[in-house]
Phi, psi and omega in degrees: 000135179246120178258123184243126175260129179237110182245180181148163182295162176300125181085011182283340181111017180304311183298322178295317178299315180299312181299316181291324179295313180295319181296330182276352181247181172281103188299339179292344182261004186236133170242138183243133177236137179250132175306325184302332180287349184256015172302145181305148176284113186250029183298337181283352179259156174287162179302320179297318179293321180299321184287352177267354181291141175277093184284356179261004178262143180305330181294345181280353187242139179276072182298324178303325178291318178297317178298315180297320179295320178295321178296321178296315179299318180296332177277359178090016181252136177286157182230162175255099182285133177296162173236155189227141177256116177282343177286316181267352181055044177205165179286143180268166180290324183291147173240166180240128181286127176238127183257152174301142184212172178298323181231129173243120178255126176246118182237147179166160187295333188246009188293338177267356182270352185252112184305319182296328177286315181303323182298336181271350187269138175270329178224132180242124185238138175240122179268117187253144177202154178298149182302320180297318179294319180296318180295317180299317178294322180296319179299311180301315182294312185292327177288313185286319189257336188239005174064030182268157178262152185303314183300320179292322179297315181293320179296316180295322179298313183291322186271335186233302187300309183297309180297324178290326176298315182291327183279320189242316189283304183303316179298336182287350179300330183294345179271354186286140172278332181219130175253128181254100177288155176068016173056222185291353179277350184273081184297324182295316180295321179296321179293320177298316180295317179300314181298319180295317180297312183294329176293322181290320185270345177077000000 
């Protein structure tokens, strides 16, 4: 089993890199886990209180559960991955079955910032993109998928996303084995990563 961590700033193109990587491989041999599904269960808070949470800080994520789930997969046991609603800002009742596989991809803005996670990874990847490009992608995503308004997105970016990126995400780049500039548009880097993975798993 090969565990691959793929990190990078919000809107950097991590999800696109993962999708293109899986599409270029035998998808039956790959399981994907998202850090976003491991946000703390905030059902005890009101919706207004939930929306004030700093979701870009490591404390907002139940990393011990993610670490435990990766350890279970490595032992050959399937896990029930939580699912998360960004509209309600809380964990949902439904879970997603993840089976042990030749390749496990873990993606999220902070996955390289957590030592316990890094220790489980065989390959660490950082998807890099200019701040302007990341913000533009975030605006498109949050408006289309999460029902947010532009003014709120920009305010949140300035007060939370940007400072947390500088404090936690950007410094984690130094742990990467491979940096992918230009996000999901970098076909050559994705091809290099695919070739390396397939060589490792045989």
